[in-house]
C-alpha positions in Angstrom: 116.3 136.2 116.3 113.6 133.9 115.0 110.3 136.5 113.6 107.0 136.4 115.0 104.2 136.3 113.0 103.0 139.8 112.0 99.0 139.2 113.8 100.9 138.8 116.7 103.1 142.0 116.5 100.0 143.6 115.4 98.3 142.3 119.1 101.2 143.2 120.9 101.5 146.9 119.5 97.3 147.2 119.9 97.6 146.0 123.9 100.6 148.6 124.5 99.0 151.4 123.2 95.5 150.6 124.9 97.5 149.7 128.4 99.6 153.0 127.9 95.9 155.3 126.9 94.6 153.6 129.8 97.3 154.6 132.5 97.3 158.1 131.2 93.8 158.5 130.8 93.2 156.8 134.5 95.8 159.5 136.3 94.4 162.2 134.7 90.9 161.6 134.7 90.5 161.2 131.3 87.4 158.3 130.2 88.6 155.2 129.9 90.2 153.7 126.8 87.4 152.2 124.1 88.7 150.9 120.8 86.3 152.7 118.9 87.8 156.0 119.9 91.3 155.0 119.4 91.6 153.5 116.4 93.7 155.7 114.6 96.4 155.5 117.6 96.2 151.9 117.5 96.9 152.2 113.6 99.8 154.6 114.6 101.3 152.6 116.5 100.7 149.6 114.5 102.6 151.1 111.3 105.9 150.7 112.0 105.9 147.3 112.9 103.6 146.3 109.9 105.9 148.6 107.4 108.7 146.5 109.0 106.7 143.1 108.1 106.3 144.5 104.5 109.9 145.0 103.9 110.8 141.4 105.4 108.1 140.0 103.3 109.2 141.7 100.3 113.3 141.5 100.9 115.3 140.9 98.0 117.6 138.8 99.9 114.5 136.2 100.0 113.4 136.3 96.7 117.0 135.4 95.7 117.8 132.6 97.5 114.2 131.1 96.3 115.7 131.5 92.9 119.1 130.1 93.4 117.4 127.2 95.1 114.7 126.9 92.2 117.5 127.4 89.5 119.6 124.4 91.3 117.1 121.9 90.7 118.0 121.3 87.0 115.2 119.2 85.4 116.5 117.0 82.3 116.0 118.4 78.5 115.9 117.2 75.0 115.8 113.2 74.9 115.8 112.9 78.8 112.7 115.3 79.8 111.0 112.1 79.9 113.6 110.3 82.6 111.6 111.5 85.7 108.4 110.1 83.9 109.9 106.6 83.2 111.7 106.3 86.4 108.8 106.3 88.4 106.9 104.3 85.7 109.8 101.6 86.2 109.5 101.7 90.0 105.7 101.5 90.6 105.1 98.5 92.3 102.6 97.3 89.9 105.0 97.2 87.1 107.6 95.4 89.4 105.3 92.5 89.9 104.3 92.3 86.4 108.0 91.8 85.7 108.2 89.2 88.6 105.7 87.3 87.0 107.0 87.5 83.5 110.5 86.2 85.2 108.2 83.3 87.1 106.4 82.5 83.9 109.7 82.1 81.5 111.1 79.7 84.8 108.4 77.2 84.7 108.6 77.4 80.8 112.0 76.2 80.7 111.2 73.4 83.5 108.2 72.6 81.4 110.5 72.2 78.3 113.2 70.2 79.7 110.6 68.0 81.4 108.4 67.0 78.2 110.8 67.9 75.1 114.6 67.8 76.6 116.4 67.2 73.3 114.4 70.4 71.7 113.0 68.1 69.2 108.8 67.4 69.7 108.1 70.9 70.0 110.9 73.2 68.8 108.3 76.2 67.4 106.2 75.9 70.6 109.3 76.7 72.8 111.1 79.0 70.8 107.5 81.3 70.2 107.7 81.2 74.4 111.2 82.4 74.9 110.9 85.2 71.7 108.5 86.8 74.0 110.2 86.4 77.1 113.3 87.7 76.1 111.2 90.9 74.0 109.9 91.7 76.8 112.7 91.3 79.1 114.7 93.7 76.5 111.9 96.5 76.4 112.1 96.4 80.6 115.5 96.6 80.5 115.2 99.8 77.6 113.0 101.4 80.4 115.9 101.0 83.1 118.4 102.4 81.3 116.4 105.0 80.0 115.2 106.1 83.6 118.3 105.9 85.4 121.3 106.5 82.7 123.6 106.6 83.2 125.8 106.1 86.2 122.8 105.2 88.6 122.1 102.3 86.3 125.7 101.1 85.9 126.6 101.2 89.6 124.3 98.5 90.4 125.5 95.0 89.8 121.9 93.4 89.8 121.1 95.7 86.5 125.1 94.2 85.6 123.3 91.0 85.8 120.5 92.1 84.1 122.0 93.0 81.2 124.3 90.3 80.9 121.1 88.0 81.2 119.0 89.8 78.4 121.9 90.1 76.1 122.4 86.6 76.3 118.9 86.0 75.5 118.7 88.2 72.6 121.5 86.4 70.9 119.8 83.1 71.4 116.5 84.9 70.1 118.6 85.5 66.8 120.5 82.4 66.5 123.5 83.6 66.8 126.8 81.4 66.8 129.1 81.6 69.9 132.3 80.4 68.8 134.1 78.1 71.0 133.5 78.1 74.8 131.3 81.5 74.6 128.5 78.9 73.1 128.3 77.6 77.0 127.0 80.8 77.5 123.6 80.2 76.5 123.7 78.3 80.1 122.9 82.0 81.8 119.6 81.5 80.6 118.7 79.2 83.5 119.8 82.2 86.1 117.1 84.3 84.9 115.3 83.7 87.6 117.9 85.2 90.4 116.1 88.2 88.8 113.7 88.0 91.5 116.1 88.7 93.9 116.0 92.0 92.7 112.3 92.8 92.7 111.5 90.9 95.7 112.7 92.5 98.9 112.5 89.5 101.2 114.4 87.1 98.8 116.9 90.5 97.9 117.4 90.4 102.0 118.7 86.4 102.1 120.8 87.3 99.4 122.5 90.1 101.0 122.8 88.4 104.3 124.6 85.4 102.6 126.9 87.6 100.7 127.9 89.4 104.0 128.3 86.3 105.5 130.7 84.8 103.6 133.7 86.8 104.4 133.1 85.2 107.9 132.9 81.7 106.9 135.6 81.8 104.6 138.0 80.9 107.2 136.2 77.8 107.6 135.8 77.0 104.2 139.7 77.1 103.9 140.3 74.6 106.8 137.7 72.2 105.0 139.8 72.7 102.0 143.0 71.6 103.7 141.6 68.6 105.2 140.2 67.5 102.1 143.4 68.2 100.2 145.5 66.1 102.5 142.7 63.0 102.5 143.1 63.1 98.6 146.5 63.0 99.2 146.5 59.8 101.6 143.8 58.5 98.9 145.8 58.4 95.5 149.2 57.0 97.3 147.1 53.9 98.7 145.1 53.4 96.2 147.4 54.2 92.9 147.4 50.9 91.6 143.8 49.7 92.2 142.4 48.3 89.3 145.5 47.9 87.7 145.4 45.2 84.8 141.5 44.9 85.6 142.0 43.3 88.9 142.4 44.2 92.2 143.5 42.0 95.6 140.5 42.2 98.4 140.8 41.7 101.9 141.6 37.9 102.0 144.9 38.5 99.6 142.9 36.9 96.2 142.9 38.6 93.0 139.4 39.5 91.8 138.9 40.7 88.4 137.1 43.5 87.6 133.9 44.1 85.4 133.1 46.9 83.8 131.4 48.3 81.3 134.6 49.7 79.6 136.2 46.4 79.5 
């Protein structure tokens, strides 16, 4: 049964004592009840309830349970003692907007670079400086993210894994590390940095999540489309396999027309 406040119990005891005294006083022709003259009796009636409340308040069971709850909350120690503060800092809206602005700025710089200097020969130092600045900022942002959410919480997020791969490729690009063979194509991943905005902008994130959830539903339609295109590809190869052979082809009038191409 839930315990009532002590003040409520005191009031009930005082009221009960006053009613009993009034009833006995009226029956025995005694003077009516006055609070000033019956303070001691009220106190005597209240003492058991007050002692019971004090025992409840000082109960070792409640104190031990509260101690258990406090001990259950384990705070990080050692080098991880600043982890809660780092998490609070990283999840701050202003910090997220600043990182989003860096990503957008880097994307704009890449657009300008490929627009005015696609070969990378006119302003190599200028754009290399921009690339170094953005990659350094992204590197420190990744370090804070990893420290704040290490370790399982960080690697469970697909967006964090994507950030790690993109930033790692950017750092290798800044350090001018030569990647062997097909791995050199990984440098093209820098163009996908703008997708990191989807992690921080909730509206864009909702669109990406909705598209991902819609893929299984349209997979059957994609499969049927693939079958139709494959059938037409087989028919086209069978009908036009000799087209242009010997640099000639026969038109609809039955005349041979010579092909004129840049490869001839």
